[in-house]
C-alpha atoms as a printed R data frame, in Angstrom:
    type eleno elety resid chain resno       x       y       z
1   ATOM     1    CA   MET     A     1  12.941  -7.174 -54.448
2   ATOM     2    CA   ARG     A     2   9.725  -5.563 -55.578
3   ATOM     3    CA   PHE     A     3   6.488  -7.352 -56.395
4   ATOM     4    CA   LEU     A     4   7.063 -10.466 -58.480
5   ATOM     5    CA   PRO     A     5   4.887 -11.609 -61.391
6   ATOM     6    CA   HIS     A     6   2.242 -14.127 -60.410
7   ATOM     7    CA   ASP     A     7   3.989 -17.009 -62.144
8   ATOM     8    CA   ALA     A     8   7.428 -16.267 -60.674
9   ATOM     9    CA   ALA     A     9   6.842 -18.043 -57.354
10  ATOM    10    CA   ASP     A    10   4.283 -20.366 -55.843
11  ATOM    11    CA   GLU     A    11   4.273 -18.325 -52.626
12  ATOM    12    CA   LEU     A    12   5.825 -15.046 -51.570
13  ATOM    13    CA   LEU     A    13   7.139 -13.476 -48.391
14  ATOM    14    CA   VAL     A    14   5.493 -10.063 -48.307
15  ATOM    15    CA   THR     A    15   6.231  -6.793 -46.522
16  ATOM    16    CA   PRO     A    16   4.958  -4.515 -45.152
17  ATOM    17    CA   PRO     A    17   2.660  -6.932 -43.322
18  ATOM    18    CA   CYS     A    18  -0.199  -4.447 -42.961
19  ATOM    19    CA   LEU     A    19  -0.655  -4.355 -46.755
20  ATOM    20    CA   ALA     A    20  -0.306  -8.095 -47.434
21  ATOM    21    CA   GLY     A    21  -4.049  -8.835 -47.504
22  ATOM    22    CA   GLY     A    22  -6.216 -11.033 -45.334
23  ATOM    23    CA   GLY     A    23  -4.603 -14.445 -45.756
24  ATOM    24    CA   ASP     A    24  -6.119 -17.751 -44.664
25  ATOM    25    CA   PRO     A    25  -8.962 -17.194 -42.141
26  ATOM    26    CA   ARG     A    26  -8.319 -20.654 -40.676
27  ATOM    27    CA   TRP     A    27  -5.320 -19.085 -38.940
28  ATOM    28    CA   VAL     A    28  -7.927 -17.575 -36.593
29  ATOM    29    CA   THR     A    29 -10.944 -19.885 -36.767
30  ATOM    30    CA   VAL     A    30  -9.238 -23.284 -36.588
31  ATOM    31    CA   ALA     A    31  -7.018 -22.095 -33.734
32  ATOM    32    CA   LEU     A    32 -10.045 -20.926 -31.737
33  ATOM    33    CA   HIS     A    33 -11.938 -24.150 -32.371
34  ATOM    34    CA   GLN     A    34  -9.184 -26.730 -31.929
35  ATOM    35    CA   ALA     A    35  -6.871 -25.052 -29.410
36  ATOM    36    CA   GLY     A    36  -9.367 -22.844 -27.588
37  ATOM    37    CA   GLY     A    37 -12.384 -25.148 -27.559
38  ATOM    38    CA   TRP     A    38 -14.693 -22.624 -29.205
39  ATOM    39    CA   ARG     A    39 -17.681 -24.428 -30.691
40  ATOM    40    CA   TYR     A    40 -19.028 -23.584 -34.100
41  ATOM    41    CA   ASN     A    41 -22.652 -22.563 -34.495
42  ATOM    42    CA   HIS     A    42 -23.091 -22.196 -38.232
43  ATOM    43    CA   THR     A    43 -24.237 -24.209 -41.203
44  ATOM    44    CA   PRO     A    44 -21.461 -26.387 -42.671
45  ATOM    45    CA   LEU     A    45 -20.144 -25.132 -46.040
46  ATOM    46    CA   SER     A    46 -21.646 -21.708 -45.382
47  ATOM    47    CA   PRO     A    47 -19.381 -18.688 -45.959
48  ATOM    48    CA   ILE     A    48 -20.634 -17.334 -42.641
49  ATOM    49    CA   VAL     A    49 -18.686 -18.561 -39.599
50  ATOM    50    CA   HIS     A    50 -19.908 -18.237 -36.025
51  ATOM    51    CA   LEU     A    51 -17.819 -19.467 -33.086
52  ATOM    52    CA   VAL     A    52 -18.731 -19.335 -29.394
53  ATOM    53    CA   ARG     A    53 -16.283 -19.586 -26.492
54  ATOM    54    CA   PRO     A    54 -16.876 -22.522 -24.095
55  ATOM    55    CA   ASP     A    55 -18.147 -20.217 -21.316
56  ATOM    56    CA   GLN     A    56 -20.506 -18.555 -23.850
57  ATOM    57    CA   GLN     A    57 -19.239 -15.140 -22.801
58  ATOM    58    CA   ALA     A    58 -17.653 -14.350 -26.175
59  ATOM    59    CA   GLU     A    59 -18.424 -15.022 -29.825
60  ATOM    60    CA   LEU     A    60 -16.705 -14.420 -33.138
61  ATOM    61    CA   SER     A    61 -18.462 -13.987 -36.467
62  ATOM    62    CA   LEU     A    62 -16.938 -14.006 -39.929
63  ATOM    63    CA   TYR     A    63 -19.497 -12.485 -42.270
64  ATOM    64    CA   PRO     A    64 -18.189 -11.798 -45.787
65  ATOM    65    CA   ASP     A    65 -20.292  -8.742 -46.576
66  ATOM    66    CA   PRO     A    66 -18.376  -6.329 -48.848
67  ATOM    67    CA   ASP     A    67 -20.073  -3.328 -47.219
68  ATOM    68    CA   GLU     A    68 -19.534  -4.289 -43.578
69  ATOM    69    CA   PRO     A    69 -16.651  -5.412 -41.336
70  ATOM    70    CA   TRP     A    70 -15.924  -9.088 -41.998
71  ATOM    71    CA   TRP     A    71 -14.814  -9.988 -38.482
72  ATOM    72    CA   THR     A    72 -16.860  -9.148 -35.380
73  ATOM    73    CA   ILE     A    73 -16.121 -10.134 -31.782
74  ATOM    74    CA   LEU     A    74 -18.747  -9.608 -29.083
75  ATOM    75    CA   HIS     A    75 -18.194 -10.120 -25.368
76  ATOM    76    CA   ALA     A    76 -20.923 -10.236 -22.741
77  ATOM    77    CA   PRO     A    77 -20.624  -8.204 -19.516
78  ATOM    78    CA   THR     A    78 -18.999  -9.764 -16.469
79  ATOM    79    CA   ASP     A    79 -18.750  -8.722 -12.817
80  ATOM    80    CA   GLU     A    80 -15.461  -6.962 -13.574
81  ATOM    81    CA   GLN     A    81 -15.974  -5.790 -17.166
82  ATOM    82    CA   PRO     A    82 -18.821  -4.211 -19.158
83  ATOM    83    CA   ALA     A    83 -19.802  -5.649 -22.513
84  ATOM    84    CA   TRP     A    84 -17.498  -4.797 -25.395
85  ATOM    85    CA   TYR     A    85 -17.030  -5.418 -29.109
86  ATOM    86    CA   ALA     A    86 -14.351  -5.312 -31.811
87  ATOM    87    CA   ARG     A    87 -14.724  -5.213 -35.598
88  ATOM    88    CA   PHE     A    88 -12.131  -5.749 -38.318
89  ATOM    89    CA   GLY     A    89 -12.142  -5.243 -42.074
90  ATOM    90    CA   ALA     A    90 -11.755  -7.961 -44.693
91  ATOM    91    CA   ARG     A    91  -8.128  -7.201 -45.569
92  ATOM    92    CA   ILE     A    92  -6.712  -7.203 -42.055
93  ATOM    93    CA   PRO     A    93  -3.920  -9.817 -42.083
94  ATOM    94    CA   VAL     A    94  -5.090 -12.831 -40.108
95  ATOM    95    CA   GLU     A    95  -1.739 -12.910 -38.306
96  ATOM    96    CA   ILE     A    96  -2.475  -9.474 -36.805
97  ATOM    97    CA   LEU     A    97  -6.042 -10.399 -35.930
98  ATOM    98    CA   ALA     A    98  -4.781 -13.654 -34.380
99  ATOM    99    CA   ALA     A    99  -2.744 -11.689 -31.825
100 ATOM   100    CA   PHE     A   100  -6.041 -10.250 -30.568
101 ATOM   101    CA   THR     A   101  -7.979 -13.536 -30.603
102 ATOM   102    CA   ASP     A   102  -5.105 -15.480 -29.045
103 ATOM   103    CA   ALA     A   103  -5.026 -13.016 -26.144
104 ATOM   104    CA   LEU     A   104  -8.817 -13.278 -25.842
105 ATOM   105    CA   THR     A   105  -8.634 -17.020 -25.229
106 ATOM   106    CA   GLU     A   106  -6.052 -16.679 -22.461
107 ATOM   107    CA   PRO     A   107  -6.534 -15.515 -18.865
108 ATOM   108    CA   ALA     A   108  -6.182 -11.782 -18.390
109 ATOM   109    CA   PRO     A   109  -2.734 -10.917 -17.006
110 ATOM   110    CA   GLU     A   110  -2.628 -10.168 -13.303
111 ATOM   111    CA   ALA     A   111  -0.286  -7.215 -13.779
112 ATOM   112    CA   ALA     A   112  -1.501  -4.013 -15.374
113 ATOM   113    CA   ALA     A   113  -1.465  -4.184 -19.167
114 ATOM   114    CA   SER     A   114   1.046  -2.144 -21.106
115 ATOM   115    CA   ASP     A   115  -0.154   1.146 -22.556
116 ATOM   116    CA   PRO     A   116  -0.870   0.396 -26.245
117 ATOM   117    CA   PHE     A   117   0.573   3.741 -27.306
118 ATOM   118    CA   GLU     A   118   3.784   3.106 -25.382
119 ATOM   119    CA   ILE     A   119   4.157  -0.135 -27.365
120 ATOM   120    CA   LEU     A   120   3.846   1.875 -30.586
121 ATOM   121    CA   TYR     A   121   6.275   4.560 -29.452
122 ATOM   122    CA   ALA     A   122   8.819   1.920 -28.431
123 ATOM   123    CA   ALA     A   123   8.642   0.659 -32.029
124 ATOM   124    CA   ARG     A   124   9.407   4.210 -33.231
125 ATOM   125    CA   TRP     A   125   5.919   5.051 -34.370
126 ATOM   126    CA   LEU     A   126   5.218   8.755 -34.798
127 ATOM   127    CA   GLU     A   127   3.324  10.503 -32.007
128 ATOM   128    CA   HIS     A   128   0.735  13.002 -33.289
129 ATOM   129    CA   SER     A   129  -0.986  13.608 -29.966
130 ATOM   130    CA   ASP     A   130  -1.629  11.830 -26.686
131 ATOM   131    CA   VAL     A   131  -4.273   9.733 -28.474
132 ATOM   132    CA   SER     A   132  -2.898   9.280 -31.996
133 ATOM   133    CA   ALA     A   133   0.138   7.607 -33.571
134 ATOM   134    CA   SER     A   134   1.149   6.379 -37.021
135 ATOM   135    CA   SER     A   135   3.630   3.830 -38.330
136 ATOM   136    CA   PRO     A   136   7.023   5.144 -39.522
137 ATOM   137    CA   ASP     A   137   6.131   4.440 -43.174
138 ATOM   138    CA   SER     A   138   2.694   6.052 -42.591
139 ATOM   139    CA   PRO     A   139   0.165   3.432 -43.787
140 ATOM   140    CA   VAL     A   140  -1.245   2.632 -40.311
141 ATOM   141    CA   ARG     A   141  -2.758   5.114 -37.896
142 ATOM   142    CA   VAL     A   142  -4.019   4.288 -34.382
143 ATOM   143    CA   GLU     A   143  -6.317   6.724 -32.609
144 ATOM   144    CA   ARG     A   144  -8.413   6.760 -29.466
145 ATOM   145    CA   ALA     A   145 -11.498   8.919 -29.187
146 ATOM   146    CA   ASP     A   146 -12.819  11.079 -26.344
147 ATOM   147    CA   GLN     A   147  -9.538  12.261 -24.846
148 ATOM   148    CA   GLY     A   148  -8.195   8.757 -24.467
149 ATOM   149    CA   GLN     A   149 -11.255   7.165 -22.865
150 ATOM   150    CA   GLY     A   150 -13.263   6.103 -25.919
151 ATOM   151    CA   SER     A   151 -13.104   3.640 -28.781
152 ATOM   152    CA   TRP     A   152  -9.925   2.682 -30.592
153 ATOM   153    CA   PHE     A   153  -9.704   3.211 -34.351
154 ATOM   154    CA   VAL     A   154  -7.048   1.680 -36.602
155 ATOM   155    CA   THR     A   155  -6.883   2.763 -40.234
156 ATOM   156    CA   THR     A   156  -4.524   1.285 -42.827
157 ATOM   157    CA   SER     A   157  -4.185   3.252 -46.061
158 ATOM   158    CA   LEU     A   158  -1.937   3.261 -49.086
159 ATOM   159    CA   PRO     A   159   1.392   4.976 -48.380
160 ATOM   160    CA   GLY     A   160   1.098   8.619 -49.358
161 ATOM   161    CA   ASP     A   161  -2.642   8.273 -50.041
162 ATOM   162    CA   PRO     A   162  -4.620   8.421 -46.782
163 ATOM   163    CA   ASP     A   163  -7.923   8.541 -48.669
164 ATOM   164    CA   THR     A   164  -7.449   5.012 -50.061
165 ATOM   165    CA   VAL     A   165  -8.238   2.811 -47.075
166 ATOM   166    CA   ILE     A   166  -7.198  -0.855 -47.219
167 ATOM   167    CA   TRP     A   167  -8.672  -1.987 -43.903
168 ATOM   168    CA   ARG     A   168 -10.040  -0.613 -40.667
169 ATOM   169    CA   ALA     A   169 -10.441  -1.900 -37.132
170 ATOM   170    CA   HIS     A   170 -12.741  -0.531 -34.442
171 ATOM   171    CA   LEU     A   171 -12.289  -1.638 -30.837
172 ATOM   172    CA   GLY     A   172 -15.014  -0.494 -28.454
173 ATOM   173    CA   ALA     A   173 -14.154   1.771 -25.546
174 ATOM   174    CA   ASP     A   174 -14.483  -1.043 -23.007
175 ATOM   175    CA   THR     A   175 -12.242  -3.507 -24.853
176 ATOM   176    CA   PRO     A   176  -9.803  -4.836 -22.219
177 ATOM   177    CA   LEU     A   177  -6.511  -3.009 -22.400
178 ATOM   178    CA   HIS     A   178  -4.392  -6.171 -22.580
179 ATOM   179    CA   LEU     A   179  -6.218  -7.146 -25.796
180 ATOM   180    CA   VAL     A   180  -5.580  -3.732 -27.320
181 ATOM   181    CA   ALA     A   181  -1.941  -4.032 -26.260
182 ATOM   182    CA   ALA     A   182  -1.641  -7.439 -27.925
183 ATOM   183    CA   PHE     A   183  -3.138  -5.972 -31.095
184 ATOM   184    CA   THR     A   184  -0.845  -2.943 -31.200
185 ATOM   185    CA   SER     A   185   2.146  -5.184 -30.508
186 ATOM   186    CA   ALA     A   186   1.234  -7.242 -33.581
187 ATOM   187    CA   LEU     A   187   0.936  -4.059 -35.641
188 ATOM   188    CA   THR     A   188   4.598  -3.291 -34.923
189 ATOM   189    CA   ASP     A   189   5.872  -6.728 -35.987
190 ATOM   190    CA   PRO     A   190   7.836  -6.262 -39.260
191 ATOM   191    CA   ALA     A   191   8.138  -9.987 -40.067
192 ATOM   192    CA   PRO     A   192   7.097 -10.789 -43.654
193 ATOM   193    CA   LEU     A   193   3.926 -12.767 -44.235
194 ATOM   194    CA   ARG     A   194   3.573 -15.770 -46.508
195 ATOM   195    CA   ARG     A   195   1.029 -15.152 -49.240
196 ATOM   196    CA   ASP     A   196  -0.284 -16.620 -52.473
197 ATOM   197    CA   PRO     A   197   0.703 -14.024 -55.095
198 ATOM   198    CA   LEU     A   198  -2.717 -14.342 -56.728
199 ATOM   199    CA   ALA     A   199  -4.404 -13.295 -53.470
200 ATOM   200    CA   LEU     A   200  -2.513 -10.032 -52.895
201 ATOM   201    CA   PRO     A   201  -4.762  -6.954 -52.900
202 ATOM   202    CA   PHE     A   202  -4.555  -5.272 -56.286
203 ATOM   203    CA   GLN     A   203  -4.255  -1.755 -54.840
204 ATOM   204    CA   THR     A   204  -1.329  -2.568 -52.568
205 ATOM   205    CA   ARG     A   205   0.845  -4.476 -55.052
206 ATOM   206    CA   PRO     A   206   2.962  -1.489 -56.163
207 ATOM   207    CA   HIS     A   207   3.816  -0.838 -52.497
208 ATOM   208    CA   LEU     A   208   4.862  -4.373 -51.557
209 ATOM   209    CA   ARG     A   209   8.322  -5.881 -51.238
210 ATOM   210    CA   THR     A   210   8.400  -9.578 -51.976
211 ATOM   211    CA   ALA     A   211  10.711 -12.565 -52.130
212 ATOM   212    CA   PRO     A   212  10.041 -16.219 -52.969
213 ATOM   213    CA   ALA     A   213   8.961 -18.127 -49.874
214 ATOM   214    CA   PRO     A   214  11.130 -21.104 -48.911
215 ATOM   215    CA   THR     A   215   9.496 -24.497 -48.993
216 ATOM   216    CA   GLY     A   216   9.405 -26.619 -45.876
217 ATOM   217    CA   PRO     A   217  10.413 -30.271 -45.552
218 ATOM   218    CA   PRO     A   218   7.846 -32.569 -47.201
219 ATOM   219    CA   ASP     A   219   7.446 -34.583 -44.004
220 ATOM   220    CA   GLY     A   220   7.211 -31.536 -41.722
221 ATOM   221    CA   LEU     A   221   4.143 -30.633 -39.684
222 ATOM   222    CA   ASP     A   222   1.690 -28.317 -41.426
223 ATOM   223    CA   PRO     A   223   2.211 -24.795 -39.990
224 ATOM   224    CA   LEU     A   224  -1.443 -24.481 -39.038
225 ATOM   225    CA   GLU     A   225  -1.303 -27.794 -37.165
226 ATOM   226    CA   GLN     A   226   1.908 -26.627 -35.478
227 ATOM   227    CA   ARG     A   227   0.211 -23.371 -34.472
228 ATOM   228    CA   VAL     A   228  -2.722 -25.224 -32.911
229 ATOM   229    CA   GLN     A   229  -0.378 -27.516 -30.983
230 ATOM   230    CA   ASP     A   230   1.727 -24.592 -29.767
231 ATOM   231    CA   LEU     A   231  -1.327 -22.628 -28.620
232 ATOM   232    CA   ALA     A   232  -2.782 -25.600 -26.795
233 ATOM   233    CA   ALA     A   233   0.523 -26.265 -25.033
234 ATOM   234    CA   ARG     A   234   0.935 -22.585 -24.156
235 ATOM   235    CA   ARG     A   235  -2.475 -22.438 -22.532
236 ATOM   236    CA   ARG     A   236  -1.851 -25.586 -20.529
237 ATOM   237    CA   ARG     A   237   1.275 -24.143 -18.948
238 ATOM   238    CA   GLY     A   238  -0.039 -20.577 -18.531
239 ATOM   239    CA   ALA     A   239  -0.052 -17.761 -21.033
240 ATOM   240    CA   PRO     A   240   2.305 -14.778 -21.164
241 ATOM   241    CA   SER     A   241   0.767 -11.328 -20.973
242 ATOM   242    CA   LEU     A   242   1.605 -10.586 -24.613
243 ATOM   243    CA   PRO     A   243   1.870 -13.021 -27.535
244 ATOM   244    CA   PRO     A   244   5.247 -14.012 -28.932
245 ATOM   245    CA   ARG     A   245   6.226 -13.066 -32.443
246 ATOM   246    CA   ARG     A   246   3.926 -14.792 -34.858
247 ATOM   247    CA   PRO     A   247   4.986 -17.918 -36.767
248 ATOM   248    CA   GLN     A   248   4.582 -18.250 -40.517
249 ATOM   249    CA   PRO     A   249   1.029 -19.029 -41.722
250 ATOM   250    CA   PRO     A   250   0.351 -22.334 -43.469
251 ATOM   251    CA   PRO     A   251   1.724 -22.638 -46.987
252 ATOM   252    CA   ARG     A   252  -0.644 -23.189 -49.869
253 ATOM   253    CA   ARG     A   253  -0.498 -26.645 -51.375
254 ATOM   254    CA   THR     A   254   1.977 -26.979 -54.244
255 ATOM   255    CA   ARG     A   255   0.329 -27.050 -57.607
């Protein structure tokens, strides 16, 4: 069904995922802190979040500035890898961003990472050139600059209106390929996202398909707590090279 009125359901399952809005940032920050051991380095109750990885080689900032990218990841240089960065807009779904941050907290795969464009083509994305592809329904475009050796740019626009941008991502040229692959894999995941209908971006609402979200058992584990436990267990036993399909984000408390 198409977009439901705000009072028709407490929560909705929303597709396409790329237009569902940001969601709950704890899906990223709590997972990094509790499952990955990242320490926070910000003032409590501040809207600005700053997390640092235990080895102090990487940091994540959430800075809610309407004129700048909300999410920034910086990584220091290592013996094997130059410094790199990644930036993401406010309305990137946290489930898509989490694929990138989850892969960042895991050891790099020993085997060569999959080509991010091959992941997109396998999901039937449209190939525009050797360094550009777009989703079948056209809202998302992935490009790489400088003949395939430069930065990665992801642009999500309204269907049929490429000038109305919903969110952008910019991954620096030296971003490890397995992280880019994890990110592009998440972009191809069609699973609906759970959202508060009041929080859906106004511009995207006419383009969304929605259905009432099922409620979980009252004594069940909170989905965010389950995610943290699953991530911690996965890292203890060794991580796969690419993340599994994402679980549902935590439901909002019933009114």
